[in-house]
Biopython code that builds the backbone (N, CA, C, O; Angstrom):
import numpy as np
from Bio.PDB.StructureBuilder import StructureBuilder

atoms = [
    (1, "MET", "N", (-117.552, -35.709, 51.962)),
    (1, "MET", "CA", (-116.838, -34.449, 51.800)),
    (1, "MET", "C", (-115.483, -34.721, 51.156)),
    (1, "MET", "O", (-114.764, -35.635, 51.558)),
    (2, "SER", "N", (-115.158, -33.943, 50.188)),
    (2, "SER", "CA", (-113.898, -34.115, 49.471)),
    (2, "SER", "C", (-112.853, -33.169, 50.038)),
    (2, "SER", "O", (-113.155, -32.022, 50.365)),
    (3, "ASN", "N", (-111.629, -33.652, 50.152)),
    (3, "ASN", "CA", (-110.571, -32.785, 50.638)),
    (3, "ASN", "C", (-109.632, -32.364, 49.505)),
    (3, "ASN", "O", (-108.523, -31.894, 49.757)),
    (4, "THR", "N", (-110.078, -32.532, 48.267)),
    (4, "THR", "CA", (-109.270, -32.059, 47.141)),
    (4, "THR", "C", (-109.615, -30.612, 46.869)),
    (4, "THR", "O", (-110.767, -30.198, 46.998)),
    (5, "ARG", "N", (-108.636, -29.871, 46.502)),
    (5, "ARG", "CA", (-108.819, -28.450, 46.229)),
    (5, "ARG", "C", (-109.042, -28.268, 44.739)),
    (5, "ARG", "O", (-108.271, -28.770, 43.922)),
    (6, "GLU", "N", (-110.076, -27.565, 44.397)),
    (6, "GLU", "CA", (-110.341, -27.268, 42.992)),
    (6, "GLU", "C", (-109.775, -25.889, 42.694)),
    (6, "GLU", "O", (-110.044, -24.925, 43.411)),
    (7, "HIS", "N", (-108.999, -25.808, 41.640)),
    (7, "HIS", "CA", (-108.321, -24.560, 41.313)),
    (7, "HIS", "C", (-108.601, -24.209, 39.860)),
    (7, "HIS", "O", (-108.422, -25.037, 38.966)),
    (8, "HIS", "N", (-109.035, -22.997, 39.633)),
    (8, "HIS", "CA", (-109.306, -22.545, 38.272)),
    (8, "HIS", "C", (-108.424, -21.349, 37.966)),
    (8, "HIS", "O", (-108.389, -20.381, 38.726)),
    (9, "THR", "N", (-107.723, -21.418, 36.865)),
    (9, "THR", "CA", (-106.918, -20.315, 36.387)),
    (9, "THR", "C", (-107.216, -20.141, 34.911)),
    (9, "THR", "O", (-107.242, -21.113, 34.156)),
    (10, "THR", "N", (-107.437, -18.919, 34.508)),
    (10, "THR", "CA", (-107.629, -18.691, 33.081)),
    (10, "THR", "C", (-106.259, -18.565, 32.431)),
    (10, "THR", "O", (-105.271, -18.233, 33.087)),
    (11, "VAL", "N", (-106.217, -18.833, 31.146)),
    (11, "VAL", "CA", (-104.956, -18.760, 30.423)),
    (11, "VAL", "C", (-104.352, -17.367, 30.543)),
    (11, "VAL", "O", (-103.134, -17.232, 30.653)),
    (12, "SER", "N", (-105.178, -16.340, 30.522)),
    (12, "SER", "CA", (-104.664, -14.971, 30.594)),
    (12, "SER", "C", (-104.053, -14.641, 31.956)),
    (12, "SER", "O", (-103.304, -13.670, 32.062)),
    (13, "GLU", "N", (-104.348, -15.410, 32.990)),
    (13, "GLU", "CA", (-103.799, -15.163, 34.327)),
    (13, "GLU", "C", (-102.441, -15.819, 34.544)),
    (13, "GLU", "O", (-101.799, -15.565, 35.563)),
    (14, "LEU", "N", (-101.992, -16.648, 33.624)),
    (14, "LEU", "CA", (-100.790, -17.440, 33.851)),
    (14, "LEU", "C", (-99.504, -16.623, 33.850)),
    (14, "LEU", "O", (-98.577, -16.949, 34.591)),
    (15, "GLY", "N", (-99.425, -15.578, 33.044)),
    (15, "GLY", "CA", (-98.192, -14.803, 32.963)),
    (15, "GLY", "C", (-97.229, -15.334, 31.918)),
    (15, "GLY", "O", (-96.161, -14.757, 31.716)),
    (16, "PHE", "N", (-97.581, -16.411, 31.257)),
    (16, "PHE", "CA", (-96.795, -16.992, 30.173)),
    (16, "PHE", "C", (-97.779, -17.579, 29.174)),
    (16, "PHE", "O", (-98.974, -17.667, 29.454)),
    (17, "THR", "N", (-97.284, -17.980, 28.013)),
    (17, "THR", "CA", (-98.158, -18.463, 26.952)),
    (17, "THR", "C", (-97.629, -19.767, 26.381)),
    (17, "THR", "O", (-96.426, -19.922, 26.172)),
    (18, "VAL", "N", (-98.537, -20.704, 26.132)),
    (18, "VAL", "CA", (-98.208, -21.946, 25.428)),
    (18, "VAL", "C", (-99.099, -22.029, 24.196)),
    (18, "VAL", "O", (-100.114, -21.339, 24.102)),
    (19, "MET", "N", (-98.713, -22.872, 23.265)),
    (19, "MET", "CA", (-99.558, -23.106, 22.095)),
    (19, "MET", "C", (-100.824, -23.820, 22.562)),
    (19, "MET", "O", (-100.795, -24.579, 23.530)),
    (20, "THR", "N", (-101.913, -23.575, 21.882)),
    (20, "THR", "CA", (-103.202, -24.161, 22.251)),
    (20, "THR", "C", (-103.116, -25.679, 22.374)),
    (20, "THR", "O", (-103.715, -26.260, 23.279)),
    (21, "GLU", "N", (-102.385, -26.320, 21.481)),
    (21, "GLU", "CA", (-102.293, -27.784, 21.530)),
    (21, "GLU", "C", (-101.546, -28.296, 22.764)),
    (21, "GLU", "O", (-101.621, -29.484, 23.077)),
    (22, "ASP", "N", (-100.825, -27.416, 23.469)),
    (22, "ASP", "CA", (-100.127, -27.818, 24.691)),
    (22, "ASP", "C", (-100.945, -27.587, 25.961)),
    (22, "ASP", "O", (-100.497, -27.958, 27.046)),
    (23, "LEU", "N", (-102.124, -26.989, 25.855)),
    (23, "LEU", "CA", (-102.950, -26.761, 27.049)),
    (23, "LEU", "C", (-103.280, -28.050, 27.797)),
    (23, "LEU", "O", (-103.251, -28.040, 29.028)),
    (24, "PRO", "N", (-103.594, -29.164, 27.120)),
    (24, "PRO", "CA", (-103.843, -30.403, 27.875)),
    (24, "PRO", "C", (-102.636, -30.840, 28.710)),
    (24, "PRO", "O", (-102.800, -31.459, 29.762)),
    (25, "ILE", "N", (-101.437, -30.523, 28.247)),
    (25, "ILE", "CA", (-100.224, -30.861, 29.004)),
    (25, "ILE", "C", (-100.189, -30.064, 30.304)),
    (25, "ILE", "O", (-99.822, -30.600, 31.350)),
    (26, "LEU", "N", (-100.567, -28.794, 30.246)),
    (26, "LEU", "CA", (-100.617, -27.984, 31.472)),
    (26, "LEU", "C", (-101.663, -28.517, 32.433)),
    (26, "LEU", "O", (-101.458, -28.510, 33.646)),
    (27, "ASN", "N", (-102.787, -28.980, 31.893)),
    (27, "ASN", "CA", (-103.884, -29.454, 32.738)),
    (27, "ASN", "C", (-103.548, -30.727, 33.496)),
    (27, "ASN", "O", (-104.182, -31.017, 34.511)),
    (28, "VAL", "N", (-102.576, -31.488, 33.037)),
    (28, "VAL", "CA", (-102.172, -32.722, 33.717)),
    (28, "VAL", "C", (-101.429, -32.408, 35.017)),
    (28, "VAL", "O", (-101.466, -33.193, 35.964)),
    (29, "TYR", "N", (-100.763, -31.270, 35.057)),
    (29, "TYR", "CA", (-99.942, -30.900, 36.213)),
    (29, "TYR", "C", (-100.816, -30.606, 37.427)),
    (29, "TYR", "O", (-101.827, -29.913, 37.320)),
    (30, "ARG", "N", (-100.423, -31.132, 38.565)),
    (30, "ARG", "CA", (-101.133, -30.888, 39.827)),
    (30, "ARG", "C", (-100.346, -29.879, 40.647)),
    (30, "ARG", "O", (-99.429, -30.241, 41.383)),
    (31, "GLY", "N", (-100.703, -28.645, 40.517)),
    (31, "GLY", "CA", (-99.998, -27.583, 41.218)),
    (31, "GLY", "C", (-100.113, -26.297, 40.434)),
    (31, "GLY", "O", (-100.899, -26.194, 39.493)),
    (32, "ASP", "N", (-99.325, -25.322, 40.828)),
    (32, "ASP", "CA", (-99.357, -24.011, 40.188)),
    (32, "ASP", "C", (-98.030, -23.735, 39.500)),
    (32, "ASP", "O", (-96.964, -24.051, 40.027)),
    (33, "TRP", "N", (-98.110, -23.146, 38.325)),
    (33, "TRP", "CA", (-96.925, -22.694, 37.606)),
    (33, "TRP", "C", (-96.667, -21.243, 37.975)),
    (33, "TRP", "O", (-97.605, -20.451, 38.069)),
    (34, "VAL", "N", (-95.402, -20.885, 38.186)),
    (34, "VAL", "CA", (-95.047, -19.506, 38.530)),
    (34, "VAL", "C", (-93.851, -19.054, 37.701)),
    (34, "VAL", "O", (-93.026, -19.862, 37.275)),
    (35, "LEU", "N", (-93.779, -17.748, 37.482)),
    (35, "LEU", "CA", (-92.620, -17.161, 36.816)),
    (35, "LEU", "C", (-91.469, -17.056, 37.797)),
    (35, "LEU", "O", (-91.682, -16.769, 38.975)),
    (36, "THR", "N", (-90.254, -17.284, 37.329)),
    (36, "THR", "CA", (-89.077, -17.068, 38.160)),
    (36, "THR", "C", (-88.754, -15.577, 38.167)),
    (36, "THR", "O", (-89.278, -14.816, 37.354)),
    (37, "GLY", "N", (-87.903, -15.175, 39.074)),
    (37, "GLY", "CA", (-87.447, -13.789, 39.116)),
    (37, "GLY", "C", (-88.228, -12.951, 40.103)),
    (37, "GLY", "O", (-89.325, -13.302, 40.535)),
    (38, "GLU", "N", (-87.627, -11.842, 40.438)),
    (38, "GLU", "CA", (-88.217, -10.910, 41.404)),
    (38, "GLU", "C", (-88.772, -9.684, 40.690)),
    (38, "GLU", "O", (-88.330, -9.334, 39.596)),
    (39, "GLY", "N", (-89.727, -9.050, 41.311)),
    (39, "GLY", "CA", (-90.266, -7.802, 40.783)),
    (39, "GLY", "C", (-91.218, -8.009, 39.623)),
    (39, "GLY", "O", (-91.563, -9.134, 39.259)),
    (40, "ASP", "N", (-91.625, -6.902, 39.061)),
    (40, "ASP", "CA", (-92.547, -6.950, 37.927)),
    (40, "ASP", "C", (-91.839, -7.529, 36.711)),
    (40, "ASP", "O", (-90.686, -7.192, 36.443)),
    (41, "PRO", "N", (-92.523, -8.398, 35.976)),
    (41, "PRO", "CA", (-91.901, -8.948, 34.768)),
    (41, "PRO", "C", (-91.781, -7.875, 33.687)),
    (41, "PRO", "O", (-92.605, -6.963, 33.620)),
    (42, "PRO", "N", (-90.759, -7.982, 32.846)),
    (42, "PRO", "CA", (-90.609, -7.012, 31.765)),
    (42, "PRO", "C", (-91.755, -7.121, 30.758)),
    (42, "PRO", "O", (-92.411, -8.160, 30.688)),
    (43, "PRO", "N", (-92.005, -6.072, 29.984)),
    (43, "PRO", "CA", (-93.128, -6.080, 29.046)),
    (43, "PRO", "C", (-92.858, -6.872, 27.765)),
    (43, "PRO", "O", (-93.796, -7.219, 27.049)),
    (44, "ASN", "N", (-91.589, -7.160, 27.469)),
    (44, "ASN", "CA", (-91.283, -7.911, 26.254)),
    (44, "ASN", "C", (-91.109, -9.401, 26.579)),
    (44, "ASN", "O", (-90.839, -9.767, 27.723)),
    (45, "TYR", "N", (-91.267, -10.246, 25.565)),
    (45, "TYR", "CA", (-91.262, -11.695, 25.754)),
    (45, "TYR", "C", (-90.135, -12.360, 24.991)),
    (45, "TYR", "O", (-89.578, -11.795, 24.050)),
    (46, "TRP", "N", (-89.810, -13.566, 25.413)),
    (46, "TRP", "CA", (-88.909, -14.436, 24.679)),
    (46, "TRP", "C", (-89.530, -15.816, 24.616)),
    (46, "TRP", "O", (-90.462, -16.125, 25.359)),
    (47, "VAL", "N", (-89.007, -16.645, 23.725)),
    (47, "VAL", "CA", (-89.476, -18.021, 23.596)),
    (47, "VAL", "C", (-88.478, -18.917, 24.306)),
    (47, "VAL", "O", (-87.275, -18.831, 24.060)),
    (48, "VAL", "N", (-88.972, -19.771, 25.182)),
    (48, "VAL", "CA", (-88.129, -20.755, 25.859)),
    (48, "VAL", "C", (-88.294, -22.075, 25.118)),
    (48, "VAL", "O", (-89.410, -22.536, 24.879)),
    (49, "THR", "N", (-87.163, -22.673, 24.760)),
    (49, "THR", "CA", (-87.176, -23.912, 23.989)),
    (49, "THR", "C", (-87.240, -25.127, 24.912)),
    (49, "THR", "O", (-87.123, -25.004, 26.131)),
    (50, "LEU", "N", (-87.425, -26.291, 24.315)),
    (50, "LEU", "CA", (-87.547, -27.532, 25.085)),
    (50, "LEU", "C", (-86.279, -27.881, 25.852)),
    (50, "LEU", "O", (-86.326, -28.678, 26.789)),
    (51, "ASP", "N", (-85.138, -27.292, 25.467)),
    (51, "ASP", "CA", (-83.897, -27.534, 26.208)),
    (51, "ASP", "C", (-83.589, -26.407, 27.197)),
    (51, "ASP", "O", (-82.510, -26.376, 27.790)),
    (52, "GLY", "N", (-84.537, -25.485, 27.375)),
    (52, "GLY", "CA", (-84.399, -24.444, 28.385)),
    (52, "GLY", "C", (-83.681, -23.187, 27.945)),
    (52, "GLY", "O", (-83.395, -22.322, 28.773)),
    (53, "LYS", "N", (-83.384, -23.065, 26.671)),
    (53, "LYS", "CA", (-82.734, -21.846, 26.186)),
    (53, "LYS", "C", (-83.794, -20.788, 25.895)),
    (53, "LYS", "O", (-84.876, -21.094, 25.394)),
    (54, "GLY", "N", (-83.467, -19.549, 26.216)),
    (54, "GLY", "CA", (-84.361, -18.443, 25.913)),
    (54, "GLY", "C", (-83.941, -17.760, 24.628)),
    (54, "GLY", "O", (-82.770, -17.422, 24.456)),
    (55, "ILE", "N", (-84.882, -17.555, 23.729)),
    (55, "ILE", "CA", (-84.593, -16.923, 22.447)),
    (55, "ILE", "C", (-85.347, -15.599, 22.384)),
    (55, "ILE", "O", (-86.573, -15.582, 22.280)),
    (56, "PRO", "N", (-84.601, -14.476, 22.447)),
    (56, "PRO", "CA", (-85.266, -13.172, 22.375)),
    (56, "PRO", "C", (-85.639, -12.821, 20.940)),
    (56, "PRO", "O", (-84.964, -13.225, 19.992)),
    (57, "TYR", "N", (-86.704, -12.078, 20.798)),
    (57, "TYR", "CA", (-87.139, -11.558, 19.500)),
    (57, "TYR", "C", (-87.290, -10.053, 19.626)),
    (57, "TYR", "O", (-87.690, -9.547, 20.675)),
    (58, "THR", "N", (-86.973, -9.344, 18.567)),
    (58, "THR", "CA", (-87.176, -7.896, 18.571)),
    (58, "THR", "C", (-88.571, -7.591, 18.038)),
    (58, "THR", "O", (-89.191, -8.425, 17.377)),
    (59, "GLY", "N", (-89.046, -6.413, 18.326)),
    (59, "GLY", "CA", (-90.371, -6.023, 17.858)),
    (59, "GLY", "C", (-91.401, -6.140, 18.963)),
    (59, "GLY", "O", (-91.074, -6.340, 20.133)),
    (60, "HIS", "N", (-92.648, -6.011, 18.560)),
    (60, "HIS", "CA", (-93.736, -5.983, 19.533)),
    (60, "HIS", "C", (-94.766, -7.069, 19.274)),
    (60, "HIS", "O", (-95.965, -6.841, 19.439)),
    (61, "ALA", "N", (-94.315, -8.233, 18.874)),
    (61, "ALA", "CA", (-95.236, -9.343, 18.622)),
    (61, "ALA", "C", (-95.814, -9.843, 19.944)),
    (61, "ALA", "O", (-95.175, -9.741, 20.991)),
    (62, "SER", "N", (-97.017, -10.378, 19.881)),
    (62, "SER", "CA", (-97.637, -10.972, 21.071)),
    (62, "SER", "C", (-96.936, -12.296, 21.380)),
    (62, "SER", "O", (-96.275, -12.857, 20.506)),
    (63, "PRO", "N", (-97.069, -12.799, 22.598)),
    (63, "PRO", "CA", (-96.469, -14.097, 22.924)),
    (63, "PRO", "C", (-96.934, -15.213, 21.981)),
    (63, "PRO", "O", (-96.133, -16.058, 21.579)),
    (64, "GLN", "N", (-98.216, -15.217, 21.630)),
    (64, "GLN", "CA", (-98.738, -16.244, 20.723)),
    (64, "GLN", "C", (-98.096, -16.114, 19.342)),
    (64, "GLN", "O", (-97.784, -17.119, 18.703)),
    (65, "GLU", "N", (-97.902, -14.881, 18.883)),
    (65, "GLU", "CA", (-97.237, -14.662, 17.592)),
    (65, "GLU", "C", (-95.786, -15.126, 17.638)),
    (65, "GLU", "O", (-95.283, -15.678, 16.659)),
    (66, "LEU", "N", (-95.112, -14.911, 18.758)),
    (66, "LEU", "CA", (-93.730, -15.372, 18.894)),
    (66, "LEU", "C", (-93.650, -16.892, 18.828)),
    (66, "LEU", "O", (-92.755, -17.441, 18.185)),
    (67, "LEU", "N", (-94.583, -17.572, 19.491)),
    (67, "LEU", "CA", (-94.595, -19.038, 19.432)),
    (67, "LEU", "C", (-94.861, -19.526, 18.012)),
    (67, "LEU", "O", (-94.237, -20.482, 17.552)),
    (68, "ALA", "N", (-95.785, -18.869, 17.322)),
    (68, "ALA", "CA", (-96.076, -19.251, 15.936)),
    (68, "ALA", "C", (-94.844, -19.038, 15.056)),
    (68, "ALA", "O", (-94.560, -19.854, 14.179)),
    (69, "LEU", "N", (-94.118, -17.952, 15.284)),
    (69, "LEU", "CA", (-92.898, -17.682, 14.531)),
    (69, "LEU", "C", (-91.839, -18.747, 14.827)),
    (69, "LEU", "O", (-91.197, -19.259, 13.910)),
    (70, "ALA", "N", (-91.661, -19.073, 16.093)),
    (70, "ALA", "CA", (-90.695, -20.111, 16.469)),
    (70, "ALA", "C", (-91.059, -21.448, 15.826)),
    (70, "ALA", "O", (-90.183, -22.186, 15.375)),
    (71, "LYS", "N", (-92.341, -21.749, 15.787)),
    (71, "LYS", "CA", (-92.799, -22.996, 15.161)),
    (71, "LYS", "C", (-92.487, -22.983, 13.665)),
    (71, "LYS", "O", (-91.986, -23.970, 13.125)),
    (72, "ARG", "N", (-92.782, -21.870, 12.996)),
    (72, "ARG", "CA", (-92.485, -21.753, 11.554)),
    (72, "ARG", "C", (-90.992, -21.876, 11.283)),
    (72, "ARG", "O", (-90.585, -22.416, 10.254)),
    (73, "GLU", "N", (-90.171, -21.374, 12.211)),
    (73, "GLU", "CA", (-88.716, -21.446, 12.059)),
    (73, "GLU", "C", (-88.167, -22.832, 12.391)),
    (73, "GLU", "O", (-86.973, -23.084, 12.233)),
    (74, "GLY", "N", (-89.039, -23.729, 12.851)),
    (74, "GLY", "CA", (-88.605, -25.085, 13.175)),
    (74, "GLY", "C", (-87.896, -25.213, 14.511)),
    (74, "GLY", "O", (-87.211, -26.207, 14.757)),
    (75, "LEU", "N", (-88.051, -24.220, 15.374)),
    (75, "LEU", "CA", (-87.411, -24.264, 16.693)),
    (75, "LEU", "C", (-88.188, -25.186, 17.633)),
    (75, "LEU", "O", (-89.407, -25.308, 17.512)),
    (76, "PRO", "N", (-87.499, -25.825, 18.555)),
    (76, "PRO", "CA", (-88.176, -26.692, 19.530)),
    (76, "PRO", "C", (-88.777, -25.868, 20.674)),
    (76, "PRO", "O", (-88.328, -25.965, 21.815)),
    (77, "TYR", "N", (-89.780, -25.069, 20.367)),
    (77, "TYR", "CA", (-90.390, -24.137, 21.320)),
    (77, "TYR", "C", (-91.124, -24.896, 22.438)),
    (77, "TYR", "O", (-91.646, -25.991, 22.229)),
    (78, "ALA", "N", (-91.146, -24.289, 23.612)),
    (78, "ALA", "CA", (-91.950, -24.806, 24.720)),
    (78, "ALA", "C", (-93.025, -23.779, 25.091)),
    (78, "ALA", "O", (-94.214, -24.098, 25.105)),
    (79, "TYR", "N", (-92.602, -22.549, 25.391)),
    (79, "TYR", "CA", (-93.550, -21.510, 25.802)),
    (79, "TYR", "C", (-92.926, -20.136, 25.606)),
    (79, "TYR", "O", (-91.724, -20.023, 25.366)),
    (80, "ALA", "N", (-93.732, -19.105, 25.708)),
    (80, "ALA", "CA", (-93.263, -17.720, 25.697)),
    (80, "ALA", "C", (-93.501, -17.144, 27.087)),
    (80, "ALA", "O", (-94.552, -17.356, 27.693)),
    (81, "ALA", "N", (-92.508, -16.414, 27.579)),
    (81, "ALA", "CA", (-92.587, -15.813, 28.915)),
    (81, "ALA", "C", (-91.942, -14.431, 28.860)),
    (81, "ALA", "O", (-91.225, -14.118, 27.910)),
    (82, "PRO", "N", (-92.193, -13.607, 29.873)),
    (82, "PRO", "CA", (-91.505, -12.320, 29.913)),
    (82, "PRO", "C", (-89.987, -12.533, 29.825)),
    (82, "PRO", "O", (-89.442, -13.474, 30.403)),
    (83, "TYR", "N", (-89.328, -11.642, 29.094)),
    (83, "TYR", "CA", (-87.897, -11.774, 28.831)),
    (83, "TYR", "C", (-87.100, -12.013, 30.119)),
    (83, "TYR", "O", (-87.265, -11.303, 31.111)),
    (84, "GLY", "N", (-86.241, -13.021, 30.078)),
    (84, "GLY", "CA", (-85.381, -13.335, 31.215)),
    (84, "GLY", "C", (-86.032, -14.187, 32.285)),
    (84, "GLY", "O", (-85.379, -14.547, 33.265)),
    (85, "ARG", "N", (-87.300, -14.519, 32.122)),
    (85, "ARG", "CA", (-88.018, -15.315, 33.118)),
    (85, "ARG", "C", (-88.272, -16.720, 32.583)),
    (85, "ARG", "O", (-88.423, -16.940, 31.381)),
    (86, "TYR", "N", (-88.312, -17.641, 33.503)),
    (86, "TYR", "CA", (-88.681, -19.020, 33.199)),
    (86, "TYR", "C", (-89.928, -19.354, 34.002)),
    (86, "TYR", "O", (-90.365, -18.562, 34.837)),
    (87, "VAL", "N", (-90.496, -20.517, 33.752)),
    (87, "VAL", "CA", (-91.686, -20.955, 34.474)),
    (87, "VAL", "C", (-91.351, -22.268, 35.153)),
    (87, "VAL", "O", (-90.755, -23.162, 34.552)),
    (88, "GLU", "N", (-91.748, -22.373, 36.430)),
    (88, "GLU", "CA", (-91.499, -23.595, 37.189)),
    (88, "GLU", "C", (-92.678, -23.875, 38.108)),
    (88, "GLU", "O", (-93.495, -22.995, 38.378)),
    (89, "GLY", "N", (-92.755, -25.112, 38.585)),
    (89, "GLY", "CA", (-93.777, -25.478, 39.546)),
    (89, "GLY", "C", (-93.518, -24.782, 40.869)),
    (89, "GLY", "O", (-92.388, -24.758, 41.356)),
    (90, "ARG", "N", (-94.566, -24.217, 41.446)),
    (90, "ARG", "CA", (-94.404, -23.456, 42.695)),
    (90, "ARG", "C", (-93.787, -24.307, 43.807)),
    (90, "ARG", "O", (-92.877, -23.855, 44.501)),
    (91, "ASP", "N", (-94.272, -25.520, 43.975)),
    (91, "ASP", "CA", (-93.823, -26.346, 45.096)),
    (91, "ASP", "C", (-92.668, -27.279, 44.749)),
    (91, "ASP", "O", (-91.756, -27.458, 45.555)),
    (92, "ASP", "N", (-92.697, -27.876, 43.554)),
    (92, "ASP", "CA", (-91.683, -28.883, 43.224)),
    (92, "ASP", "C", (-90.551, -28.356, 42.349)),
    (92, "ASP", "O", (-89.580, -29.069, 42.099)),
    (93, "LYS", "N", (-90.666, -27.124, 41.886)),
    (93, "LYS", "CA", (-89.639, -26.456, 41.076)),
    (93, "LYS", "C", (-89.360, -27.140, 39.740)),
    (93, "LYS", "O", (-88.334, -26.867, 39.117)),
    (94, "ILE", "N", (-90.250, -28.024, 39.289)),
    (94, "ILE", "CA", (-90.062, -28.636, 37.977)),
    (94, "ILE", "C", (-90.135, -27.547, 36.916)),
    (94, "ILE", "O", (-90.979, -26.654, 36.993)),
    (95, "GLN", "N", (-89.265, -27.620, 35.943)),
    (95, "GLN", "CA", (-89.215, -26.624, 34.878)),
    (95, "GLN", "C", (-90.292, -26.922, 33.837)),
    (95, "GLN", "O", (-90.441, -28.063, 33.400)),
    (96, "LEU", "N", (-91.041, -25.895, 33.445)),
    (96, "LEU", "CA", (-92.131, -26.085, 32.490)),
    (96, "LEU", "C", (-91.630, -26.624, 31.157)),
    (96, "LEU", "O", (-92.301, -27.457, 30.547)),
    (97, "HIS", "N", (-90.468, -26.172, 30.687)),
    (97, "HIS", "CA", (-89.982, -26.678, 29.397)),
    (97, "HIS", "C", (-89.728, -28.186, 29.459)),
    (97, "HIS", "O", (-89.967, -28.893, 28.480)),
    (98, "GLU", "N", (-89.247, -28.682, 30.601)),
    (98, "GLU", "CA", (-89.042, -30.127, 30.764)),
    (98, "GLU", "C", (-90.384, -30.859, 30.825)),
    (98, "GLU", "O", (-90.540, -31.929, 30.237)),
    (99, "TRP", "N", (-91.338, -30.284, 31.528)),
    (99, "TRP", "CA", (-92.673, -30.881, 31.645)),
    (99, "TRP", "C", (-93.322, -31.008, 30.264)),
    (99, "TRP", "O", (-93.856, -32.059, 29.909)),
    (100, "ILE", "N", (-93.265, -29.924, 29.500)),
    (100, "ILE", "CA", (-93.846, -29.947, 28.155)),
    (100, "ILE", "C", (-93.122, -30.967, 27.284)),
    (100, "ILE", "O", (-93.766, -31.763, 26.600)),
    (101, "ARG", "N", (-91.791, -30.952, 27.300)),
    (101, "ARG", "CA", (-91.008, -31.894, 26.484)),
    (101, "ARG", "C", (-91.390, -33.339, 26.804)),
    (101, "ARG", "O", (-91.668, -34.124, 25.898)),
    (102, "ASP", "N", (-91.403, -33.687, 28.085)),
    (102, "ASP", "CA", (-91.688, -35.065, 28.492)),
    (102, "ASP", "C", (-93.120, -35.470, 28.176)),
    (102, "ASP", "O", (-93.368, -36.604, 27.768)),
    (103, "HIS", "N", (-94.065, -34.553, 28.362)),
    (103, "HIS", "CA", (-95.472, -34.896, 28.137)),
    (103, "HIS", "C", (-95.872, -34.844, 26.667)),
    (103, "HIS", "O", (-96.820, -35.522, 26.271)),
    (104, "ARG", "N", (-95.181, -34.065, 25.856)),
    (104, "ARG", "CA", (-95.443, -34.129, 24.412)),
    (104, "ARG", "C", (-95.127, -35.530, 23.904)),
    (104, "ARG", "O", (-95.856, -36.079, 23.077)),
    (105, "LYS", "N", (-94.045, -36.100, 24.400)),
    (105, "LYS", "CA", (-93.668, -37.458, 23.982)),
    (105, "LYS", "C", (-94.744, -38.468, 24.372)),
    (105, "LYS", "O", (-95.044, -39.386, 23.608)),
    (106, "LYS", "N", (-95.320, -38.298, 25.554)),
    (106, "LYS", "CA", (-96.351, -39.224, 26.042)),
    (106, "LYS", "C", (-97.692, -39.007, 25.352)),
    (106, "LYS", "O", (-98.380, -39.967, 25.005)),
    (107, "MET", "N", (-98.064, -37.737, 25.154)),
    (107, "MET", "CA", (-99.400, -37.418, 24.655)),
    (107, "MET", "C", (-99.482, -37.380, 23.133)),
    (107, "MET", "O", (-100.558, -37.553, 22.562)),
    (108, "ARG", "N", (-98.349, -37.154, 22.480)),
    (108, "ARG", "CA", (-98.324, -37.093, 21.016)),
    (108, "ARG", "C", (-97.200, -37.965, 20.482)),
    (108, "ARG", "O", (-96.235, -37.451, 19.918)),
    (109, "PRO", "N", (-97.312, -39.282, 20.653)),
    (109, "PRO", "CA", (-96.222, -40.139, 20.177)),
    (109, "PRO", "C", (-96.053, -40.010, 18.668)),
    (109, "PRO", "O", (-97.019, -39.846, 17.924)),
    (110, "MET", "N", (-94.818, -40.087, 18.250)),
    (110, "MET", "CA", (-94.504, -39.969, 16.816)),
    (110, "MET", "C", (-94.919, -41.217, 16.071)),
    (110, "MET", "O", (-94.734, -41.302, 14.857)),
]
sb = StructureBuilder()
sb.init_structure("model")
sb.init_model(0)
sb.init_chain("A")
sb.init_seg("    ")
for serial, (resi, resn, name, xyz) in enumerate(atoms, 1):
    if name == "N":
        sb.init_residue(resn, " ", resi, " ")
    sb.init_atom(name, np.array(xyz, "f"), 0.0, 1.0, " ", f" {name:<3s}", serial, name[0])
structure = sb.get_structure()
């Protein structure tokens, strides 16, 4: 009998968006990612960079479109989340932008 817990979450259930090539980085994490903040998240999104800065965009682009735009602009994007919210590990409070930054270096060496 195994005492490990198997957890399945679809990308659409996460509440934030990463580029497809960063999905393996999320899969390495043992735990749950959660949005910071109280109450319902706002309907508009911003891009959080690898240094933890939030960059708002105007308009009604999807989170994936915002990440693609940030990539085209040469920004060090990490993920898109509801405006004013960040993503962290539920139990250890590790910041997702730091996790992505550190694991991109490991998984995609230059």
